[in-house]
N, C-alpha and C positions, 0 to 999 in steps of 0.2 A: 761343567762336568755332568750335571743332571741332563742337559740338553743332549749331549753325546750318548748318554745311557738310554734316553728315550728313543733316539734314532736307532741305536743298536737293537733295542727290543722290538721296534717296529719291523726292522729287517728280518729278525728272527720270526716274528708273527706272520709276516707276508710269506716267508719260506714255508712255514708250517701249513698255511692255507693252500698254497699252490701245490704242495705235495698231495693234497686230497683231490685227486683227479675226478672223483665222482660228483664234484660240486662246481658250479659256475661262480667265478670270482670277479665280479664287477669292482670298480674302484670303491664304490660305496660299501660293498660287503667287506672289502679289505680294510677300509676305514673303520667300520663297525667292530671288526675283530681287534684292530689296534686299540680302539677306544675301550673295549672290554679289558684288554691287557693293562692299559694305563690306569683304569679304574681299580683293578685288583692289586697291582704292584705299587702304584704311586698315589692312589687315592685322588686321581685327577679325573674330574667329570667333564671331559672335553673330547669331541670327535675330531680327528685330524681332517683338514680340508683336502679337497681333491688335489690341489696344488702340492700339498705335502706328500700324498701317496704317490703321485706321478714322479715327483723328485726322488722319492725313495727307490722307486722302480728303476729310474734312470741311473742312480748311483750303484744299485745292485748289478745292473748290466755292464757298467763302465769298466770294471776290473780294478778300480781304485781300492777295493777292500780285499784284494787277493783272490777274487773269483769273478768270472763273467757269467752272471746268471742269465740263462737263455729264456728270458721272459718275453712272451709274444702276446699280442692281442688277437683273439680268435673272433673274427667278424661274424661267424655263424652263431656263436653263443653270446657274443657281445661281452666277453669276459677275458680275463688274463689267465695264462697257464704257462707251464714249463714246456718248451719245445722238445726237451730231452726227458724221456720217461725215467723216473727215479732220481732226477737231479735234486741235490740239496746243497745249500751253501756250506754245509758241514762235511760234504763228501770229497773235498779236495785231498788227493793222495799226498802223503808226506813220507819222508825217508826216516830211517832209524835215528839219525842224529837229531832231526827236527822233533821226532817223537820224544826222545830223551830230554830235549830242552823244554818241551811243553810240560812234561811230567814235573821237572824241577820248578818251572815257573808256577804251575798250579799249586805245588806243595808250598812254595814260598808265599804265594798270594794268600792261601788259606791260613797259613800261620800268621801272616801280617794282619789279616782282617780280624782274626779271632772271633769274639762275640759280636763284632760290629759288621759282619758280612752283609753287604747290601743284598736284600732278598732277590732282586732280579739278577744280580751278578752270580749269586749262588746257583740260580737256575741255569744260567749259561754254563757255569763250570760243570755242573752235573751232566748237562747234555754233551759238552765237549768230552768229558771223561767217557761217556757211554759211546758216543759216535766214533771217537778215535780208539776205542777199545783199550783204554789205558787204566781200567780199573784194576785194583790189586787187592787180593784177599788179605795181604799183610798191610798193616798200617805203616805209611812211610815214616822213615826215621827222621826225627826232628833235628835239623842241623842249625836252625836259627831260632833264637828266642827273643821276643819283643815284649817288653813290659806293657801290660794293659791296666787301665784304671779299674780299681775296685768299685768305682761309682758308675753303675750302668743305668741309672735312672734318667728318664726323660730323653733318651736318645731318639725317640720317635719324632722329635722336632728337626732333626738334622736334615733329612731329605726334603721335607716341605719348605724349610728355610732356603735350601739350595735353589729350589724352584722360584721362590719369591725374588731371590737375588738375581738369578738369570733373567727373569721376566721383568725385573725392575718395577716391582710393585710394593707400595707402602703397606705396612701391616700394623694392626693393633695387637698388642701383646700384654697379657696379664702376667705380671712378674712379682716375685716375692724375695726380697733380699733377706739375708739372715737377720733374725731378730726384729724385722719390720713387717708392717701390714702389706697386704697385696696392693699392687698399684698397676694401673693401665698406662702403657706407653704407646705413643704413635711414633713408629720407627721407619726410616728408610734403610733397609738392611744392605750392607756392603760386603762383608767378608765373614767367613767361618774359619776358625783356627783352633787346632788341638794343641794344648800346651799343658805339660805336666799331667797328662792323663785325663784332661777335661776339655770338652768342646765348648767354644765360646762364640757368640755372635757379636760382631762389631757393626754398629750402625749409627745413623744420625738420629738423635732425639729431636723431634720437631718442636717440642716444648722448650728445650734448653738451647736448641740450635748448636749442638755440639756432639761430637762422636762419643759413644758410650760402649762399654763392654758388658755383655750379659752372658754368664755361664748358662748353658742349656739346661742344667739340672735344676735351675731355679725358675724356669719358665713353666707357667701353669696352662696357658692357652695362647694360641696364635690364630689370627684370622686376617683375611685380606681387608684392606681399607680402601675406600674410594678417594681418599686424599691423594694429591699429586706426589709422585715419587721425586725426591730431591737427589740430583746427581752428586757424585762424589768427586767432581772435578778431574775425572780421568785417572785417578790413582787406582792401581791394582794392589792386590794383597802383598806382593813382594816389596813394592815401594813403600807401602804403609808401615810394614813391620821392620824394614831394613835398618832403621835407626834406633832400634830398641832390642832389649832382651825380653822375651815373653810377649805380653799383650797389653799391659796397663800403662796409663799415663796419670800423673798427678793432676794435670789440667789439660784441656783439649788442645790448646795451641802451644804446648810446651816445646821448647827448642832443645836441640841436642847441645851438649857441652863436653869439654875435655875432662876426662877422669884419669888421674895418674895414681898408681899404687906400686909399692915395692913388694915383690914376692921373694920369700926366703926359703932356704932349705930345699926339700924335695918339691915343694910347690912351684919353685922356680922352673924346674925341668918340666913339670906337668903343664904349666901355663905356656911354656915355649912350644910344646908338642900339641897342645889342644887349646887354642884361643877360645875365650868365652864369648867373643863377638867378632864379626867380620872386620870391624875397624881396628882391632887390636894390633899395636905395633910395639916392638921392644926398642926403647930409646937408650937403654944402658944395660950392660951385662958384665958381671964380675964372677969370680969363682963361687961366691956365697949368696949373691942375690941378683935380681934383674928388675929393672923399672919398666913398667908397661904403661902405655897410654891408650885410652879408648876415646872415641868421638861418637857419643850417643846420648839418648834421652835417659836421664837418671830416674829410675822407677823402683817399685817394690821388688821386682824380679832381679834386678841388678844387685840390690842390697842383699837379697838372699844368697846370690852367687858369692858375694864377697864375704858375708858372714860365715858361710860354709867353710871358708879357708882362714878364719879370723886368727888362728894361732900362728899363721905364717904369712900374714899380709899386713902392710902398713899403708893406710890411705894418705896420700900426699895432697891431693886436691880433687874436687873443690872442698872448701871448708864445710859447707852445709851438709855434704854427704858424709864427711868424717864425723861431724857432730851427730847426725842422725844415727849412724851405726854405733857410736859410743852410747847414745841413749838406749838403743835396743839392748846392747850388751849389759848396761847397768840394770835394766829391768830384769834381764835373765838372771843376773847375780842376786838381785833382791828376792826374786821368786824362789830361787834354788839355794839360798843361803841357809 
């Protein structure tokens, strides 16, 4: 994701440079302009190589992005320029239907992003709104609402971590669990996942040689390590999370197991219409109840899902899950008695 954003921002930067016809734009000057942008937007102190800039120009010319940028090399000035005066990658004409779709897309994207709008994406949206002349004096009517976390601390780690994951670099991370002292971890970062309003990093702890989950709001410091990055055996985020609800495991090599429960009353209809996991199947249904089966890793998030329906659910198996939920219920009764 971060790599695609970087490329998109380089295209935009090259476009801005080439629109300035009073200057000569060698590949080095274009690279320096992109480096300045990457430093400001991503805190990356790295200048793109000549190969990267030339590939960017080739892609911009190709038409693969919805435009064919007329970028030519001027031998007299030894620099790149637009062959067409006034050309910009944002100048592609669009019809009324496309314009309406873009308005709706921008509105939805801004609502979805909320307070977490990526700075460089915000800049692109502003320029799109300006270039396409779709600004409105009236605030667009909100037709979609997405719950956002009240916890907005430490989200500055999100995009640096994305870069470390994409570049497959090990990191040293200063982290503080609730009620514990600060501790430094050597991590090979694998995935980022937002669950229940909180962003989490999942990576391999070099010390324990096991996968760990770290909420971003508990991270104090992150820096690159010179230690070798340990690969995650080809797993992507979808395959890693598909066998569980949420993000946690009770142990690293925990295997999935069959969970059966009986849903009563209205909860029966609710569970039929909205499964709590992709593995959920209904193995029996009557007028008053239905029996469901899941094949997944039993974890804290699964327990919370079932406890939320505790007045209309009977856990059939496994026994250890039934026992753990009963213990939680007993504690609740003791505290609130």
